[in-house]
N, C-alpha and C positions, 0 to 999 in steps of 0.2 A: 356815024357808024364807026364803032371801035375797031381798031386794027388787031389782028390776031397773029401771034408769032408762029412761024412754021415749025414743024417738028425738029428740023435740023438746028434751028436757033434755040429751041428749048433745051435740047440735049447738050448743046455747047455753051449754055448759059453759065458763066463762071461762078455765079453765086450759089448754084445748086450743088456743085461737086463737093465743096467743103462740108456742107450739111450732111450729105449722104455718107461721106467718108467718116465723119465724126459719129454718126448714128451706127454705122457698121462696126466701127472700132469699139464703141460702148457695148454693143450686143455681143461681140466676140469676147470682150472682157467679162461680161456677165455670164456667158457660157462657162468660161474657165473658173469663175468664182463659184458657180452653183452646181453645174452638172457633175463634176467629180464627186461632190458630196452625195448625190443620189446614187450614182454608179457604185460608189464605195459602200453604201448601205446594203447593197445586194451581193457584193463580190465575195465576201468571206464566210457566208452562211454555212456552206458545206464543211468548212474547216472548224466551225465552232459548235457543232452538234453535241460535243462532249459537255457543253454547258447546260444542256437540257436534262433536268433531273428526272429520273424514272425509278419507280419502286418495284421491287420483286418481293412478294410476300408469300411465304410457304405456310399455309394452314393445315396441310396434310401431315407433315412431319414424318412421313414414312418413305417408302422407296421412291414413289413418283416425285414427291416434293424434294427429297434429298438429291435425287439424281439430276433434277432440273436445276437446282441451286448450284450444284457442282458444274454442270454444263454451262450455265450462264456466267459463272466466275471465269471459266476458261475461254469463253466466247470472245474472240478478237479478230473480226473480219477486216479485210482491207477497206479503207474508205471511211465514211462517216459512221459513227455509232453514238448511242445515247450513254449518259452517265448513270449506270445502274447502281442502285443502293439496295441492300438487302435489309428489309425491315422486320423487326420482331412483331409477330401478330398481336401480342399483348399491348404493344406500344401504340399501334395504329387503330385498334378497335375492330369492330366488325365491318362488313362490306358497306353498310350505310355510312359509317364514319369515313371510310376510304373514299366513297363517292363525294361526301361533303368536302373533304380536303382537296380532291381534284377540282371540284367546282369553285373552291376558294383560292385556287391557283397556287396551292402549296407544292404541287407536283404536276408534271405534264401528263404522265401516264402511270397507271398502277396495274401490274400483272399479279393476279392472285390465284395461287393454286388452292383449289377448294378443299374443305375438310373431307377426310376419308376418300380422297381420290384413289389411293392405292387399293383400299378395301373394295370400293365399287368396281374397279377394273378387275380385280382378282375374282370377285364373286361372279361377275358377269361372264368371265372367261370359263370358270369352272362349271357354271350352270348353263352355258350357251344362251345367255339372255339376249334375245333379239331386240329388246327395247333399250338396250344400253346405248347411251348417247355420248360419244367421246368428247363432244364440245362442252359438256358440263364439268370437265375436269379443271378448266382454267377460265377465268374471266379477266378481261382487259378493259379497264375503265379509263376513258379519256374524254375531253371536251373539245369538240371540233370548233365550236364558236369562239373559244378563247383566242385562237389565231388560225384561221383556216389555211393559210399558206404553210405555216409551220407544221400543222397536223397532217396536211395532205402530202407535203413533200418529204417530211422527216419522221414525225412521231409514228404515224401508222405504218409506213413502209419499213422503217428500221425495226420497229417492234415485231411486225409480221415476219421479217427475215430472221430475227433472232429466235422467235418461237418455232418457225419452220425448221430451222437447223437443229435446235435442241430437242424438240419433240420427235422429230424423225430419228435422231440418234437414239433416243430412249426407246422408241418403238422397235428399232432393230435389235437393241440389246435385250429387251424384255422378251421379244419373240424367240431369239436364240436360246435364252435361258429356259423359256417354257417348253420349247420343243426338246431340249435336252432332258427336261424333267419327265416328259411323257414318253420318251424313247427308252425302253427298257430292253437291254441286251440286243440292241439293233432292231427291235420290233416296236414300232410306234403303237401307242394305245389307241385302238380304233374308236373307243367311246369318246376319248378326248378330241380326236380329230373330227368326229361327227359334231361335237359341241362347238368346235371352232368353225365348222362349216355353217352351223346355224347362226353364229354371231361373228362373222369375219372382222367386224369393226373392232373386236377386242384384240386383234393382232395388228391390224393396220387400219386406221392410224393409231389405235390403242388410246391415245389421249390427244385432245385438240383443244381449241379455245373458242370463246365467244367474245366478239367485240361489242362493248357497251358504250355507245356514244351518248354521254349524259346531256350534252347541249349540241344538237345537230345544227349545222349551218345550212338549213334547208329553205331559206327564203332568198332566192336569187336577187330580188330587188334590194336586199340589205347591202349589197356591194355598192349600190348607188348612194347609200347613206353613210357608210363607215368611212371609207378613205376618199373616194371621189366627191362625195357629198360635202365633206369638210372643205375641199377646194372650192366648191360652189359657194359655200358660206363666205369664204374669203373674197370671192369675186363680187357677190352681192354687197358685201360691206364696202368694197372699193367703189361700187356704183354710187352708194349713198355718200361716201366721202367726196367724190367728185361733184355730185349734185349739191351737197352742202357748201362746198367751196365756191361753186358758181353763184349760188343764191346769196351767200354771205358777202361776196364781193360787192353786191349792190348797196349794202348798208354799213359795212364795217368801218368806213371812213367817218361815220357819225356816231360810233359807239365808244363808250368808255371801256377800260381794260377788263374789269371784272364781268360786266354783262357780256362782253365779247367772248371771254373764256367760257362762261356759262352756256352761251349759245353753241359753242363748238362741242361741248360735252352733252348737253341735254338733248339737242335736236337729233343726233345720231342714236342716243339711247331710246328715244321715243320711236324713231323710225324702225329700229331693229325689232321692236315688239311685234307689229303686224307681219313683218317679213319672217320672223321666227315662227309665228303661228301658222302662216301660210305654208312654210316648209314642213312643219309638223303634220299639217293636214294632208299634204301630198303623201306622206308616209302612210297615213291612215287609209287613204284612197287605194293604196296598193297592198293593203292587208299585211303590213309588216307586223310580226309577232311582238308587240310592245308589252303585252301583259303576262309574260312568262312568270315573273316573280311577284309583281305588285298589282296584278290585275290590269284590265284594259284602261280604266280611267287613270289609275295611279301611274301606269307605264307611260300613258300619253302625256300627262302633266310633267313627269320627270324628263321625258325626251324633249318637251318644249323648253323647259328651263335650261337643259344642257345646251340646246341649240341657241337659245338666247344668250347665255353666258359666253358660248364660243364666239358668237357673232360680235358681242361686245369686246371681247379680248382682241379679236382680229381687227375689227373695225376701228377701235380707238387707237390701235398701234398705227394704222394707216392715217388716221386723223392727226396723230402727232407728227408723223414723218412727212406729211404733205407740207408742213411748215418749212422743213429743211430742204426737201427735194423740189418743192413747188409742183404744181400740177403737171408741169412739163416733163419732169423726170420721175414722178412717183410711180409710174408703171414699172420702172426698173426695180424699185423696192418691192412692189407687189409680187413680182416673179421670185425675188429672193425670199420674201416672207413665205410664199407657198412652198417652195422647194425645201427650205430649211425646216419647215414644220412637218412636211410629209416624209422626208428621209428617215427620221427616227422611228416611224410607226409602220413602215412597210413590212418589217419583220420584228419579232420579239427582241427584247434587249439582249437575251442570251445568244442570239445569232448575229449580233452586230459588234463591231469594234467599240471599245470603251469611249471613243470620241463621241459617239452618238448618245451618250448619257445626258448631253445637254438638252435633249428633247424633253426631259421631265419638267423643264421650266417653260416649255412652249405650249400654246393653247391646244393644238390638235392632239398632241400626245395625251393630254389630260381629258380629252373628249372620248 
């Protein structure tokens, strides 16, 4: 019958303390090497919103458009704001061209004052047109799916705040001007007042805007695929790396160098194939909109190839580093690999310090 050490003896065992101390010290060092990088990726975003390019396009060319252009030029609120550029309508083309440029990520948001906005407002006010819709005066094009955090926290709120301030100021000015026009010798024109009563929206808000989300981020399960899902890929690759290391140890002593290298490369590449297919099929099971641009079949195949290439890039890096760190310490590299891959992609490049430009050479940034 084997003897068992009492708890007091286990706790006081001198060989345990150095191991625990070394492990704790290594983890603390890992924290200070990795965590500040992730914290730093998020810390400066509000200060860097001026790097987010936004276009203001005046197709009206009359009082509404000119007044808004002047107001936006003077708009300088405290805190974050976008980098507004005033584009010539002839240079950017029609609204379809503007939408295409937003989708191609040439610009984050485009505010377009529609043609004849002044004429439509004046005509509706004079005729008491009850069908006049102030929101037709301005269209705002943006793509939420480009980066849902940036659009939700900065693009949409800052654009909305700018439009609220500038259109409200214009509505006040134009209302004062119109009431001065219809007030003759201290007596207001009763007909004009009746027309305003019929169409009060021509006075307030007078002009407004319509938000056009060209690529909605309307699939909640997509969050599991984009950022967190890439972390899962790294973990699955790590599992294959550890399994390959264990299996390889049984025969590596009897192998020549070139077959040994081939085994280390080919086995993971083959294993990643069914893993990537399985991962892609999970996406299909939850109805992720993969066919937006290339159709369902094409979108699925492209997603599968991207997943496979991502797993290859992450997994082979682990396969290489396990030689240096050994299976005993490779989990420390795994954490570093995950964090340094994730930090550059939590926010767009424009909202991060230039230090994070290293991400363009890392797998997850390119996925």
